[in-house]
Structure formats: C-alpha cells, structure tokens
PAFIMI-304038 format. One record per residue: residue number from 1; x, y, z of N, C-alpha, C in turn. Coordinates in nm, 3 decimals. Layout:
BEGIN
SITE,i,n_c1,n_c2,n_c3,ca_c1,ca_c2,ca_c3,c_c1,c_c2,c_c3
SITE,NUM,X,Y,Z,X,Y,Z,X,Y,Z
...
//
This chain:
BEGIN
SITE,i,n_c1,n_c2,n_c3,ca_c1,ca_c2,ca_c3,c_c1,c_c2,c_c3
SITE,1,12.516,9.248,9.794,12.410,9.288,9.884,12.386,9.169,9.985
SITE,2,12.403,9.206,10.110,12.380,9.101,10.217,12.251,9.124,10.274
SITE,3,12.144,9.057,10.236,12.007,9.071,10.281,11.995,9.023,10.426
SITE,4,12.091,8.939,10.470,12.079,8.893,10.615,12.128,8.990,10.709
SITE,5,12.199,9.092,10.659,12.243,9.206,10.746,12.139,9.302,10.750
SITE,6,12.044,9.274,10.844,11.926,9.359,10.866,11.907,9.394,11.007
SITE,7,11.859,9.529,11.022,11.835,9.573,11.161,11.703,9.655,11.156
SITE,8,11.616,9.634,11.255,11.512,9.724,11.278,11.554,9.863,11.328
SITE,9,11.502,9.977,11.264,11.540,10.103,11.295,11.444,10.178,11.383
SITE,10,11.314,10.184,11.329,11.215,10.257,11.401,11.082,10.224,11.345
SITE,11,10.981,10.269,11.426,10.826,10.271,11.378,10.793,10.421,11.366
SITE,12,10.707,10.454,11.266,10.660,10.571,11.243,10.505,10.577,11.260
SITE,13,10.453,10.650,11.356,10.310,10.661,11.382,10.254,10.782,11.320
SITE,14,10.335,10.870,11.266,10.289,10.987,11.203,10.392,11.043,11.111
SITE,15,10.363,11.130,11.018,10.466,11.177,10.911,10.595,11.239,10.965
SITE,16,10.587,11.288,11.081,10.709,11.337,11.151,10.807,11.228,11.176
SITE,17,10.768,11.103,11.184,10.859,10.989,11.211,10.920,10.927,11.080
SITE,18,10.877,10.973,10.963,10.928,10.915,10.832,11.075,10.944,10.830
SITE,19,11.147,10.839,10.782,11.296,10.850,10.757,11.319,10.920,10.629
SITE,20,11.405,11.032,10.626,11.431,11.106,10.511,11.580,11.133,10.499
SITE,21,11.648,11.018,10.494,11.797,11.021,10.491,11.854,11.005,10.346
SITE,22,11.770,10.992,10.257,11.809,10.962,10.115,11.834,10.828,10.067
SITE,23,11.831,10.732,10.154,11.851,10.586,10.122,11.720,10.541,10.051
SITE,24,11.746,10.450,9.955,11.619,10.400,9.885,11.530,10.329,9.989
SITE,25,11.396,10.332,9.957,11.298,10.263,10.041,11.206,10.182,9.952
SITE,26,11.215,10.057,9.990,11.118,9.949,9.931,11.001,9.931,10.016
SITE,27,10.880,9.985,9.980,10.761,9.966,10.056,10.692,9.850,10.032
SITE,28,10.672,9.775,10.133,10.604,9.636,10.126,10.462,9.663,10.173
SITE,29,10.367,9.623,10.091,10.224,9.642,10.118,10.145,9.510,10.092
SITE,30,10.042,9.491,10.171,9.950,9.365,10.149,9.838,9.361,10.256
SITE,31,9.752,9.288,10.219,9.637,9.261,10.318,9.690,9.213,10.444
SITE,32,9.607,9.223,10.556,9.651,9.186,10.690,9.688,9.039,10.699
SITE,33,9.627,8.942,10.620,9.648,8.809,10.639,9.723,8.737,10.527
SITE,34,9.793,8.821,10.450,9.865,8.775,10.333,10.009,8.715,10.344
SITE,35,10.053,8.738,10.470,10.182,8.698,10.507,10.307,8.794,10.474
SITE,36,10.275,8.915,10.482,10.375,9.021,10.449,10.498,9.015,10.541
SITE,37,10.468,9.009,10.674,10.582,8.990,10.771,10.659,8.866,10.738
SITE,38,10.586,8.760,10.706,10.656,8.637,10.686,10.742,8.647,10.564
SITE,39,10.704,8.719,10.454,10.784,8.742,10.345,10.916,8.813,10.382
SITE,40,10.892,8.909,10.454,11.010,9.000,10.513,11.102,8.910,10.582
SITE,41,11.046,8.838,10.670,11.133,8.742,10.756,11.210,8.642,10.662
SITE,42,11.149,8.595,10.558,11.212,8.506,10.467,11.320,8.569,10.386
SITE,43,11.296,8.693,10.350,11.403,8.770,10.273,11.527,8.782,10.365
SITE,44,11.513,8.816,10.483,11.631,8.847,10.583,11.680,8.723,10.643
SITE,45,11.613,8.613,10.621,11.655,8.486,10.678,11.646,8.479,10.838
SITE,46,11.533,8.544,10.892,11.521,8.543,11.035,11.371,8.509,11.064
SITE,47,11.349,8.421,11.153,11.214,8.369,11.182,11.123,8.475,11.238
SITE,48,11.166,8.561,11.328,11.078,8.658,11.397,11.128,8.789,11.383
SITE,49,11.184,8.832,11.269,11.238,8.963,11.256,11.135,9.062,11.250
SITE,50,11.047,9.057,11.148,10.932,9.149,11.142,10.817,9.064,11.222
SITE,51,10.745,9.144,11.286,10.640,9.088,11.373,10.555,9.003,11.300
SITE,52,10.518,8.888,11.351,10.420,8.798,11.288,10.310,8.766,11.398
SITE,53,10.195,8.813,11.374,10.096,8.803,11.485,10.010,8.694,11.451
SITE,54,9.950,8.631,11.564,9.851,8.523,11.549,9.721,8.565,11.494
SITE,55,9.698,8.705,11.505,9.582,8.765,11.441,9.630,8.875,11.350
SITE,56,9.550,8.887,11.240,9.588,8.998,11.141,9.572,9.128,11.196
SITE,57,9.649,9.226,11.126,9.635,9.366,11.169,9.738,9.410,11.274
SITE,58,9.836,9.339,11.290,9.937,9.372,11.404,10.030,9.489,11.363
SITE,59,10.055,9.514,11.233,10.140,9.623,11.191,10.051,9.748,11.185
SITE,60,10.053,9.842,11.287,9.975,9.951,11.298,10.051,10.073,11.259
SITE,61,10.178,10.069,11.244,10.267,10.173,11.213,10.349,10.136,11.094
SITE,62,10.422,10.238,11.043,10.524,10.212,10.930,10.648,10.171,10.999
SITE,63,10.697,10.048,10.969,10.829,10.005,11.033,10.938,10.000,10.929
SITE,64,11.059,10.052,10.976,11.165,10.058,10.895,11.282,9.959,10.925
SITE,65,11.316,9.883,10.831,11.428,9.787,10.858,11.538,9.826,10.761
SITE,66,11.658,9.845,10.809,11.779,9.884,10.731,11.849,9.749,10.681
SITE,67,11.871,9.733,10.546,11.935,9.618,10.486,12.068,9.656,10.449
SITE,68,12.166,9.589,10.497,12.311,9.603,10.469,12.362,9.750,10.454
SITE,69,12.288,9.837,10.533,12.331,9.976,10.544,12.299,10.054,10.409
SITE,70,12.227,9.981,10.319,12.204,10.045,10.181,12.065,10.085,10.147
SITE,71,11.968,10.015,10.207,11.824,10.056,10.169,11.738,10.007,10.285
SITE,72,11.615,10.064,10.285,11.512,10.021,10.380,11.407,9.932,10.319
SITE,73,11.374,9.820,10.398,11.245,9.756,10.371,11.150,9.836,10.470
SITE,74,11.050,9.892,10.407,10.942,9.969,10.477,10.813,9.879,10.492
SITE,75,10.782,9.838,10.604,10.670,9.747,10.628,10.553,9.839,10.653
SITE,76,10.455,9.845,10.568,10.337,9.934,10.576,10.225,9.854,10.654
SITE,77,10.138,9.934,10.716,10.023,9.868,10.789,9.940,9.782,10.695
SITE,78,9.905,9.665,10.732,9.820,9.575,10.657,9.690,9.643,10.637
SITE,79,9.612,9.613,10.524,9.488,9.661,10.505,9.385,9.562,10.488
SITE,80,9.262,9.604,10.496,9.139,9.506,10.469,9.103,9.424,10.589
SITE,81,9.152,9.460,10.711,9.107,9.373,10.820,8.997,9.446,10.890
SITE,82,8.879,9.378,10.908,8.768,9.452,10.961,8.754,9.458,11.111
SITE,83,8.830,9.386,11.179,8.824,9.370,11.335,8.885,9.480,11.404
SITE,84,8.933,9.585,11.330,8.982,9.703,11.403,8.873,9.816,11.390
SITE,85,8.877,9.911,11.478,8.782,10.025,11.478,8.791,10.100,11.354
SITE,86,8.679,10.171,11.313,8.685,10.256,11.199,8.789,10.375,11.227
SITE,87,8.796,10.420,11.354,8.893,10.528,11.381,9.033,10.484,11.363
SITE,88,9.062,10.358,11.391,9.193,10.305,11.373,9.227,10.291,11.215
SITE,89,9.128,10.238,11.150,9.135,10.221,10.999,9.159,10.361,10.931
SITE,90,9.082,10.463,10.978,9.100,10.592,10.927,9.238,10.650,10.964
SITE,91,9.287,10.628,11.077,9.430,10.669,11.110,9.531,10.607,11.018
SITE,92,9.508,10.477,11.001,9.609,10.403,10.907,9.597,10.465,10.766
SITE,93,9.473,10.497,10.724,9.460,10.548,10.590,9.536,10.683,10.578
SITE,94,9.516,10.766,10.668,9.585,10.889,10.673,9.735,10.884,10.668
SITE,95,9.778,10.787,10.750,9.928,10.760,10.764,9.978,10.718,10.626
SITE,96,9.908,10.622,10.564,9.949,10.569,10.436,9.948,10.681,10.327
SITE,97,9.843,10.757,10.330,9.830,10.868,10.225,9.946,10.964,10.236
SITE,98,9.984,10.994,10.357,10.098,11.081,10.393,10.230,11.023,10.335
SITE,99,10.242,10.895,10.366,10.373,10.830,10.314,10.373,10.818,10.156
SITE,100,10.263,10.786,10.099,10.262,10.773,9.954,10.281,10.918,9.889
SITE,101,10.238,11.023,9.955,10.253,11.157,9.900,10.392,11.218,9.932
SITE,102,10.470,11.146,10.021,10.593,11.204,10.072,10.705,11.201,9.969
SITE,103,10.695,11.130,9.850,10.804,11.116,9.753,10.919,11.033,9.802
SITE,104,10.908,10.958,9.913,11.012,10.874,9.974,11.020,10.730,9.923
SITE,105,10.922,10.685,9.855,10.916,10.554,9.810,10.997,10.537,9.676
SITE,106,11.093,10.434,9.686,11.176,10.405,9.565,11.113,10.295,9.486
SITE,107,11.055,10.201,9.554,10.996,10.078,9.492,10.883,10.029,9.575
SITE,108,10.778,9.983,9.510,10.666,9.918,9.575,10.681,9.766,9.567
SITE,109,10.642,9.694,9.673,10.640,9.552,9.672,10.494,9.522,9.728
SITE,110,10.418,9.474,9.631,10.274,9.445,9.663,10.258,9.298,9.679
SITE,111,10.237,9.251,9.804,10.212,9.108,9.839,10.069,9.075,9.818
SITE,112,10.041,8.970,9.735,9.902,8.922,9.716,9.898,8.772,9.747
SITE,113,9.783,8.712,9.755,9.780,8.567,9.785,9.760,8.491,9.660
SITE,114,9.860,8.409,9.643,9.865,8.325,9.505,9.747,8.242,9.483
SITE,115,9.669,8.218,9.577,9.545,8.123,9.566,9.424,8.202,9.517
SITE,116,9.424,8.328,9.526,9.293,8.404,9.504,9.304,8.524,9.423
SITE,117,9.198,8.563,9.376,9.188,8.685,9.296,9.227,8.810,9.384
SITE,118,9.313,8.900,9.340,9.334,9.015,9.425,9.199,9.092,9.456
SITE,119,9.204,9.145,9.569,9.086,9.220,9.626,9.082,9.359,9.574
SITE,120,8.971,9.431,9.597,8.959,9.568,9.558,9.060,9.650,9.639
SITE,121,9.103,9.613,9.756,9.201,9.683,9.838,9.336,9.662,9.776
SITE,122,9.371,9.538,9.721,9.489,9.519,9.649,9.509,9.610,9.526
SITE,123,9.390,9.622,9.453,9.390,9.702,9.336,9.419,9.849,9.373
SITE,124,9.356,9.893,9.483,9.376,10.031,9.535,9.517,10.053,9.563
SITE,125,9.581,9.960,9.635,9.717,9.982,9.669,9.807,9.992,9.549
SITE,126,9.782,9.909,9.455,9.863,9.908,9.328,9.849,10.046,9.257
SITE,127,9.721,10.096,9.252,9.706,10.229,9.203,9.787,10.338,9.270
SITE,128,9.786,10.322,9.408,9.864,10.426,9.486,10.019,10.414,9.444
SITE,129,10.069,10.300,9.422,10.207,10.286,9.378,10.218,10.354,9.244
SITE,130,10.135,10.323,9.149,10.145,10.384,9.022,10.129,10.528,9.022
SITE,131,10.029,10.581,9.101,10.008,10.733,9.107,10.140,10.799,9.179
SITE,132,10.210,10.726,9.254,10.334,10.780,9.319,10.452,10.779,9.218
SITE,133,10.430,10.717,9.106,10.532,10.715,9.005,10.652,10.619,9.022
SITE,134,10.619,10.515,9.103,10.727,10.417,9.132,10.689,10.281,9.076
SITE,135,10.799,10.210,9.034,10.786,10.081,8.997,10.739,9.990,9.105
SITE,136,10.664,9.877,9.070,10.626,9.782,9.172,10.649,9.652,9.137
SITE,137,10.686,9.564,9.222,10.702,9.419,9.204,10.581,9.357,9.287
SITE,138,10.513,9.262,9.210,10.392,9.200,9.275,10.449,9.061,9.305
SITE,139,10.435,9.020,9.442,10.478,8.894,9.500,10.356,8.821,9.545
SITE,140,10.331,8.700,9.469,10.217,8.618,9.502,10.262,8.514,9.605
SITE,141,10.229,8.547,9.729,10.276,8.453,9.841,10.180,8.342,9.855
SITE,142,10.231,8.246,9.936,10.149,8.117,9.961,10.136,8.024,9.849
SITE,143,10.239,8.031,9.745,10.230,7.939,9.642,10.244,7.793,9.680
SITE,144,10.307,7.767,9.796,10.311,7.631,9.844,10.172,7.574,9.878
SITE,145,10.065,7.654,9.877,9.929,7.613,9.919,9.852,7.592,9.791
SITE,146,9.913,7.616,9.671,9.856,7.599,9.540,9.886,7.475,9.472
SITE,147,9.790,7.407,9.399,9.830,7.290,9.325,9.904,7.349,9.192
SITE,148,10.010,7.275,9.146,10.080,7.333,9.034,9.994,7.346,8.913
SITE,149,9.892,7.270,8.898,9.801,7.286,8.782,9.708,7.415,8.798
SITE,150,9.706,7.476,8.921,9.627,7.599,8.932,9.707,7.722,8.896
SITE,151,9.848,7.703,8.906,9.926,7.823,8.904,9.906,7.915,8.774
SITE,152,9.910,7.852,8.651,9.890,7.932,8.528,9.767,8.014,8.529
SITE,153,9.658,7.960,8.573,9.523,8.031,8.576,9.535,8.147,8.683
SITE,154,9.599,8.108,8.789,9.610,8.211,8.901,9.701,8.330,8.855
SITE,155,9.807,8.308,8.780,9.894,8.412,8.725,9.823,8.498,8.638
SITE,156,9.737,8.436,8.549,9.660,8.519,8.447,9.558,8.606,8.533
SITE,157,9.492,8.553,8.625,9.389,8.630,8.700,9.457,8.742,8.776
SITE,158,9.570,8.721,8.837,9.639,8.825,8.914,9.681,8.945,8.812
SITE,159,9.737,8.894,8.699,9.781,8.990,8.601,9.670,9.077,8.553
SITE,160,9.557,9.011,8.525,9.442,9.071,8.468,9.373,9.174,8.582
SITE,161,9.366,9.132,8.694,9.291,9.202,8.804,9.377,9.334,8.832
SITE,162,9.505,9.318,8.842,9.599,9.427,8.878,9.642,9.504,8.757
SITE,163,9.600,9.470,8.637,9.627,9.538,8.520,9.774,9.540,8.490
SITE,164,9.827,9.426,8.501,9.979,9.415,8.483,10.013,9.369,8.335
SITE,165,10.111,9.424,8.280,10.154,9.384,8.150,10.256,9.269,8.164
SITE,166,10.281,9.203,8.061,10.369,9.091,8.070,10.511,9.125,8.114
SITE,167,10.545,9.261,8.101,10.671,9.307,8.148,10.686,9.338,8.297
SITE,168,10.555,9.363,8.354,10.552,9.386,8.494,10.591,9.269,8.580
SITE,169,10.684,9.280,8.675,10.730,9.164,8.750,10.619,9.106,8.839
SITE,170,10.596,8.988,8.823,10.505,8.908,8.913,10.580,8.782,8.959
SITE,171,10.615,8.766,9.081,10.687,8.654,9.135,10.606,8.571,9.229
SITE,172,10.608,8.434,9.201,10.550,8.353,9.296,10.640,8.320,9.403
SITE,173,10.586,8.306,9.520,10.681,8.300,9.639,10.609,8.208,9.742
SITE,174,10.700,8.150,9.832,10.648,8.092,9.959,10.733,8.131,10.067
SITE,175,10.673,8.206,10.152,10.749,8.253,10.277,10.778,8.134,10.368
SITE,176,10.690,8.028,10.362,10.712,7.910,10.442,10.832,7.823,10.395
SITE,177,10.833,7.804,10.265,10.950,7.715,10.218,11.057,7.796,10.148
SITE,178,11.046,7.929,10.142,11.143,8.020,10.091,11.170,7.990,9.939
SITE,179,11.064,7.919,9.878,11.078,7.899,9.737,11.073,8.031,9.658
SITE,180,11.167,8.038,9.564,11.183,8.161,9.479,11.242,8.272,9.557
SITE,181,11.302,8.253,9.675,11.368,8.367,9.755,11.478,8.433,9.665
SITE,182,11.568,8.354,9.603,11.669,8.410,9.528,11.621,8.506,9.414
SITE,183,11.514,8.465,9.338,11.455,8.540,9.248,11.411,8.670,9.291
SITE,184,11.340,8.668,9.410,11.290,8.798,9.474,11.416,8.892,9.515
SITE,185,11.522,8.827,9.566,11.637,8.906,9.603,11.692,8.974,9.478
SITE,186,11.712,8.901,9.377,11.767,8.951,9.247,11.680,9.068,9.197
SITE,187,11.542,9.049,9.201,11.449,9.147,9.157,11.468,9.277,9.242
SITE,188,11.476,9.264,9.379,11.491,9.384,9.463,11.624,9.450,9.429
SITE,189,11.725,9.379,9.419,11.863,9.439,9.399,11.856,9.513,9.263
SITE,190,11.792,9.454,9.163,11.797,9.516,9.026,11.698,9.643,9.029
SITE,191,11.587,9.628,9.093,11.501,9.742,9.085,11.545,9.860,9.172
SITE,192,11.625,9.830,9.265,11.674,9.940,9.359,11.815,9.995,9.313
SITE,193,11.872,9.937,9.204,11.995,9.978,9.156,12.098,9.976,9.255
SITE,194,12.109,9.863,9.336,12.204,9.863,9.448,12.333,9.795,9.394
SITE,195,12.441,9.828,9.455,12.579,9.775,9.419,12.609,9.668,9.519
//
C-alpha cells in the first residue's frame, strides 16, 4: 500500500455527493483544533494536502481523498468549534448524521488530543462509530507536546473516558514529527484488510 499515492477526489456538501463506488472508506473525525488535517497530511507525506487552516473549523464539507486507488480517507467536518453560527453547526450535524447512517463507513479514525481528557463531543463521535457497527482506531495526536512522564496517565484517561478496552487500538501520534506514523499505517492497512 502506497499511502503517498494520494489524490483529492471531491467534497460533499449533502448526501447526494457521497461516494458510493464500493471502495473502503476510513472516516477521520476530531475536534476542530485537534490537528485532524495535519494527521492526514502526515499519513500521505504532504505538507498541505488536506487543508490546514489558521483558524479551526475550516472543514465544512466531507472531503474524499483516494489512497493508492484502493480506499478513501474521508475527512469529516471538525466539531466543537463555537465560532460558527448555530445554523452552520446544525447543517454540519445533519450532514454527519446522514453519512453515519449511510452504511458507507468501513473504519472510524477518532483523533483526540494526547494532552487532555476527551471531550463530550469526542465521546459522542465514538458512540456514532460504535452505533454504525464499525471498528475505530483512536489516534492521540500532539504527543510531542506531552512530557513522557505524563503519557501513561493520559493513556489511562483516554481509555477510560472513551470506554476503550485494552484490545481497542489507541495510538499515540505526532503529526508534527511524524512519530508513530508507521504504526498508524500498519493499523490502517490491517483494519481495512488491504492488499
């Protein structure tokens, strides 16, 4: 699997735009300021592949990136950012609900902040993945901003808050340094059953 062979395909602003071609879809979800786009950029080895904004909340549609012609990274709108209108948040919510109900998700990738307890919105997103019947990988981004001595307690807090078992994948990651990139690629490859 060549994760560097990546191309942007389209953005979907409504359910009519969802891609339904049968290829696996790995849906990436996370708070607006958690570095979701940076994680995607790190995975594909390109600095500005997925949009990275100076202000949170830039991903307002569902964005599809085709990886090696074999599966999609699906970049979902960031959540939990208060500086957008209620009408816009409601639109995002309806779009997300439609996508989660579509049966198109193969794998969930939940991005959380390695430094903090997951938020109520993070927990809601994890429940959506579970209710959709798909496996999810939790990626704790920004580990480079944590002291090594803090990591064990942070791991325990994230597992407890998101109700993860010891068998549920939780990967520490740094989109800035690409630390643990190989582990994430292996996890994606294995979870999607790609050849």
